[in-house]
C-alpha positions as MATLAB code, in Angstrom:
seq = 'MVEAQTWTTRRGSNPRLETTEQVVDIPATPPGGVRNSGNAIGSFLSPNVLTALIIASWYLSNIGVLLLNKYLLSFYGYRYPIFLTMLHMLSCAGYSYAAINWLELVPLQHILSRRQFLKIFALSAIFCFSVVCGNTSLRYLPVSFNQAIGATTPFFTAIFAFLITCKKETGEVYLALLPVVFGIVLASNSEPLFHLFGFLICIGSTAGRALKSVVQGILLTSEAEKLHSMNLLLYMAPMAALILLPFTLYIEGNVAAFTVEKARGDSFIIFLLIGNATVAYLVNLTNFLVTKHTSALTLQVLGNAKAAVAAVVSVLIFRNPVTVMGMTGFAVTIMGVVLYSEAKKRSKVTTH';
ca = [
      12.251    0.919   13.393;
      12.118   -1.346   10.721;
      13.345   -4.512   11.525;
      14.835   -6.369    8.684;
      13.131   -9.637    7.522;
      14.299  -11.378    4.371;
      11.953  -12.940    1.834;
      13.273  -15.530   -0.525;
      11.155  -15.741   -3.629;
      11.742  -16.488   -7.281;
      10.507  -14.219  -10.031;
       6.838  -14.836  -10.701;
       6.439  -17.344   -7.867;
       4.320  -17.261   -4.733;
       5.986  -16.069   -1.536;
       7.569  -18.865    0.432;
       6.802  -19.458    4.024;
      10.338  -19.367    5.329;
      12.189  -16.287    6.471;
      15.476  -15.279    7.928;
      15.801  -12.456   10.424;
      15.995   -9.158    9.153;
      15.211   -5.452   10.773;
      12.399   -4.621    8.201;
       9.937   -7.257    7.197;
       9.026   -6.545    3.440;
       8.492   -9.516    1.047;
      10.091   -9.634   -2.378;
       7.930  -10.958   -5.167;
       9.289   -9.302   -8.309;
       7.177   -9.632  -11.442;
       8.629   -9.868  -14.893;
      10.012   -6.797  -16.578;
      11.901   -5.330  -13.662;
      13.902   -2.551  -15.141;
      17.639   -2.718  -15.159;
      19.018   -0.144  -12.767;
      22.503    0.819  -11.777;
      23.915    0.684  -15.352;
      25.542    4.063  -14.964;
      27.434    2.881  -11.913;
      28.049   -0.546  -13.393;
      29.781    1.023  -16.418;
      32.544    2.273  -14.121;
      32.786   -0.789  -11.874;
      33.292   -4.444  -12.631;
      30.314   -6.701  -11.785;
      32.222   -8.333   -8.928;
      33.167   -5.006   -7.358;
      29.597   -3.715   -7.749;
      28.170   -6.840   -6.114;
      30.673   -6.571   -3.250;
      29.693   -2.935   -2.673;
      26.001   -3.825   -2.656;
      26.546   -6.643   -0.140;
      28.649   -4.318    2.043;
      25.863   -1.723    1.866;
      23.349   -4.400    2.878;
      25.379   -5.257    5.979;
      25.963   -1.618    6.880;
      22.291   -0.681    6.587;
      20.937   -3.752    8.399;
      23.393   -3.512   11.260;
      23.381    0.294   11.229;
      19.639    0.595   11.817;
      19.853   -1.801   14.765;
      22.700    0.117   16.374;
      21.072    3.506   15.756;
      17.795    2.302   17.234;
      19.596    0.945   20.278;
      21.545    4.169   20.752;
      18.467    6.375   20.422;
      16.170    4.308   22.628;
      18.613    3.206   25.338;
      21.588    5.562   25.481;
      20.432    8.885   24.027;
      17.199    8.770   26.025;
      14.740    9.118   23.157;
      12.241    6.645   24.594;
       9.537    6.781   21.946;
       9.690    3.555   19.919;
       6.230    3.979   18.342;
       6.987    7.494   17.090;
      10.395    6.330   15.877;
       8.754    3.510   13.940;
       6.272    5.983   12.448;
       9.187    8.121   11.252;
      10.649    5.014    9.629;
       7.386    4.399    7.799;
       7.114    7.999    6.581;
      10.709    7.823    5.395;
      10.065    4.575    3.540;
       6.982    6.068    1.893;
       8.860    9.159    0.689;
      11.964    7.368   -0.514;
       9.889    4.634   -2.185;
       7.917    7.239   -4.109;
      11.145    8.856   -5.315;
      12.767    5.526   -6.202;
       9.785    4.301   -8.241;
       8.386    7.491   -9.785;
      11.563    9.518  -10.302;
      14.484    7.075  -10.439;
      12.306    4.337  -12.000;
      14.138    1.513  -10.211;
      11.100   -0.694  -10.793;
       7.851   -0.176  -12.727;
       5.003    1.389  -10.761;
       2.185   -1.028   -9.914;
      -1.262    0.112   -8.818;
      -3.710   -1.269   -6.284;
      -6.427   -2.690   -8.489;
      -9.305   -3.344   -6.093;
     -10.723   -2.623   -2.662;
     -10.092   -6.265   -1.796;
      -6.399   -5.936   -2.583;
      -6.245   -2.699   -0.578;
      -7.735   -4.403    2.498;
      -5.255   -7.264    2.181;
      -2.324   -4.854    2.091;
      -3.810   -2.939    5.038;
      -4.002   -6.182    7.045;
      -0.355   -6.904    6.278;
       0.511   -3.344    7.327;
      -1.135   -3.894   10.729;
       0.886   -7.068   11.360;
       3.973   -5.257   10.104;
       3.394   -2.409   12.594;
       3.028   -4.810   15.502;
       6.235   -6.634   14.624;
       8.385   -3.556   14.071;
       7.135   -1.630   17.116;
       7.733   -4.662   19.341;
      11.212   -5.098   17.881;
      12.122   -1.455   18.432;
      10.648   -1.418   21.938;
      12.629   -4.505   22.908;
      15.854   -2.613   22.163;
      15.081   -0.355   25.123;
      15.424   -3.322   27.457;
      17.672   -5.875   25.753;
      21.171   -5.719   24.256;
      21.362   -6.017   20.478;
      23.198   -9.333   20.758;
      20.357  -10.969   22.708;
      17.763   -9.272   20.486;
      19.386  -10.880   17.444;
      19.557  -14.275   19.126;
      15.794  -14.174   19.705;
      15.162  -12.898   16.177;
      17.019  -15.893   14.751;
      14.167  -18.128   15.931;
      11.855  -16.783   13.191;
      11.852  -20.137   11.294;
      10.433  -21.860   14.381;
       7.422  -19.530   14.525;
       7.004  -19.661   10.746;
       6.686  -23.451   10.883;
       4.129  -23.186   13.717;
       1.949  -20.594   11.960;
       2.193  -22.412    8.645;
       0.865  -25.546   10.324;
      -1.854  -23.796   12.363;
      -3.151  -21.542    9.583;
      -2.532  -23.474    6.368;
      -2.077  -27.006    7.774;
       1.240  -27.110    5.927;
       3.384  -29.956    7.255;
       7.146  -30.071    6.920;
       9.368  -33.114    6.751;
      10.694  -34.687    9.923;
      14.169  -33.406    9.069;
      12.909  -29.817    8.999;
      11.219  -30.136   12.385;
      14.329  -31.747   13.878;
      16.421  -28.824   12.631;
      14.220  -26.474   14.659;
      15.177  -28.154   17.941;
      18.619  -26.505   18.184;
      16.996  -23.172   17.249;
      14.796  -23.372   20.354;
      17.405  -25.023   22.581;
      19.960  -22.340   21.756;
      17.679  -19.460   22.709;
      16.721  -21.191   25.974;
      20.427  -21.584   26.734;
      21.144  -17.941   25.863;
      18.173  -16.666   27.903;
      19.182  -18.516   31.049;
      22.679  -17.041   30.920;
      21.946  -13.507   29.640;
      23.355  -11.017   32.213;
      20.977   -8.232   31.090;
      17.869  -10.391   30.764;
      14.626   -8.387   31.043;
      11.354  -10.308   31.042;
       9.218   -7.627   29.377;
      11.894   -6.972   26.758;
      12.180  -10.707   26.128;
       8.419  -11.139   25.693;
       7.962   -8.260   23.269;
      11.005   -9.402   21.289;
       9.364  -12.835   21.033;
       6.212  -11.008   19.903;
       8.178   -9.181   17.226;
       9.718  -12.417   15.969;
       6.357  -14.167   15.924;
       4.870  -11.168   14.095;
       7.449  -11.449   11.318;
       6.675  -15.125   10.954;
       2.920  -14.514   10.960;
       3.292  -11.876    8.262;
       5.209  -14.273    6.047;
       2.442  -16.851    6.303;
      -0.384  -14.330    5.870;
       1.410  -12.820    2.862;
       1.455  -16.240    1.245;
      -2.282  -16.574    1.778;
      -3.558  -13.091    0.919;
      -1.562  -12.095   -2.144;
      -1.474  -15.313   -4.128;
      -3.102  -14.412   -7.444;
      -0.943  -13.056  -10.261;
      -3.064   -9.886  -10.451;
      -2.501   -9.081   -6.765;
       1.233   -9.738   -6.563;
       3.314   -6.646   -5.935;
       7.041   -6.152   -6.237;
       8.680   -5.570   -2.860;
       9.389   -1.917   -3.676;
       5.769   -1.278   -4.669;
       4.464   -3.144   -1.639;
       6.639   -0.943    0.572;
       5.283    2.148   -1.225;
       1.731    1.223   -0.201;
       2.374   -0.411    3.171;
       4.537    2.349    4.634;
       1.918    5.170    4.627;
      -0.750    2.735    5.847;
       1.537    1.710    8.699;
       2.226    5.361    9.575;
      -1.522    6.073    9.776;
      -2.036    3.025   11.999;
       0.762    4.133   14.333;
      -0.297    7.805   14.604;
      -3.143    7.384   17.154;
      -1.060    4.964   19.211;
       1.914    7.301   19.501;
      -0.404   10.211   20.414;
      -2.257    8.193   23.062;
       0.664    6.254   24.563;
       3.642    8.572   24.056;
       1.923   11.958   24.239;
       2.978   15.004   22.251;
       6.258   13.548   21.014;
       6.592   16.089   18.209;
       6.629   18.991   20.687;
       9.183   17.183   22.843;
      11.372   16.520   19.800;
      11.277   20.183   18.750;
      12.143   21.254   22.282;
      14.950   18.714   22.399;
      16.305   19.933   19.050;
      16.552   23.500   20.351;
      19.014   22.373   22.982;
      20.723   19.646   20.958;
      20.483   19.819   17.166;
      22.211   16.421   16.939;
      18.809   14.781   17.523;
      17.683   15.989   14.069;
      20.679   14.348   12.424;
      20.069   11.159   14.393;
      16.384   10.917   13.469;
      16.860   11.728    9.771;
      19.837    9.398    9.508;
      18.004    6.640   11.344;
      14.914    6.929    9.127;
      17.061    6.986    5.973;
      18.982    3.869    6.976;
      15.662    2.154    7.713;
      14.693    2.655    4.062;
      18.136    1.553    2.835;
      17.526   -1.819    4.516;
      14.673   -2.432    2.081;
      16.495   -0.980   -0.928;
      19.605   -3.100   -0.382;
      17.447   -6.211    0.136;
      16.112   -5.622   -3.379;
      19.554   -4.857   -4.863;
      21.228   -7.912   -3.334;
      18.488  -10.178   -4.689;
      18.717   -8.526   -8.113;
      22.507   -8.687   -8.447;
      23.004  -12.075   -6.780;
      20.117  -14.359   -5.864;
      17.484  -14.962   -3.218;
      19.656  -17.767   -1.836;
      22.560  -15.346   -1.336;
      20.256  -13.031    0.596;
      19.209  -15.950    2.787;
      22.841  -16.861    3.535;
      23.667  -13.229    4.321;
      20.685  -13.106    6.652;
      21.930  -16.140    8.557;
      25.314  -14.480    9.080;
      23.964  -11.002    9.811;
      22.640  -11.833   13.270;
      26.068  -13.045   14.406;
      27.882  -10.059   12.869;
      25.405   -7.590   14.422;
      25.800   -9.240   17.825;
      29.609   -9.015   17.703;
      29.594   -5.395   16.515;
      27.082   -4.348   19.180;
      29.150   -5.942   21.955;
      32.245   -4.111   20.716;
      30.406   -0.766   20.585;
      28.079   -0.883   23.603;
      30.280   -3.131   25.764;
      27.347   -5.115   27.135;
      28.459   -8.124   29.200;
      28.312  -11.566   27.605;
      28.887  -15.062   28.977;
      30.388  -18.148   27.427;
      27.090  -19.972   27.887;
      25.195  -17.112   26.219;
      27.543  -17.121   23.225;
      27.218  -20.890   23.023;
      23.431  -20.646   23.008;
      23.532  -18.024   20.252;
      25.866  -20.218   18.193;
      23.563  -23.226   18.635;
      20.582  -21.155   17.460;
      22.441  -19.911   14.358;
      23.553  -23.481   13.622;
      19.926  -24.588   13.881;
      18.849  -21.864   11.430;
      21.473  -23.030    8.919;
      20.372  -26.653    9.338;
      16.753  -25.580    8.906;
      17.566  -23.754    5.663;
      19.423  -26.788    4.285;
      16.611  -29.144    5.313;
      14.044  -26.896    3.604;
      16.060  -26.922    0.388;
      16.321  -30.725    0.431;
      12.602  -31.102    1.124;
      11.793  -28.915   -1.883;
      14.069  -31.000   -4.108;
      12.364  -34.230   -3.048;
       8.852  -32.797   -3.547;
       9.735  -31.666   -7.043;
];
């Protein structure tokens, strides 16, 4: 699966070190000259209607991939999260190639050096770890609790930024992280379906997203090495698939043979896997479209709300039990994320 992580960057600027939870963790650093796409559709729709449709598509894809992953891994019985993640990566590679080379949504950028290739490969490895952990956690945890844990990404980002780059935030920013941590502690203590292993690997996934954001800011800083999010996905996805291949063969066995055998008795599995992999790519595409048609700030606000919406929808669909204390803890965490975002904005204003 691709868990969605949102990157908030301005055109031509370095990646920032803050993130909001999202299913797939791909940064957006668009260079100048991004081609204008969607004019054919825009000629039939007003700008407001087009923007509303794009935002709705963003919500549907982000929440849809979570629910499909949960259904496949927990309810349908397809217990192969590494292979599922590899399918996501192959899907992203194929769709990215079509979007860039055929549809020309953005200009094609090339890897210019072995050094740049190794940097992207390193990011792909962190990306794999984060996404596989996130998908695996859905086998053991309800989506609502998974999203509550994922909302703590800013906390881990601040820690890694300090440990790796010695970047210090203002006191207000650190104070805003307290309710983020307190809320998840509250939710964990009252989660009826709490699973320790699922909790730990979900924490690992969240920390992996944060680590990737910090490493991205360190590795790809020069203008020559910056890649647009769509181009970065084009190169990272096949690298990630190659990294995952030996792991799925060693840990999960001959999954391909099992899938073929399963499809002979139930062809619905083919529809589920293709649909799931397609939606995983749409998460990245709609991230780009929302940023292009609105702003990076809008994407950040949507990301803050997405966790709560996904949690509510998952409870309605899967009927997992929730407690008042658990909902309170989730709400406190989301409130902390909003406070963190506002504190970060104010700290940037004062430093400039």
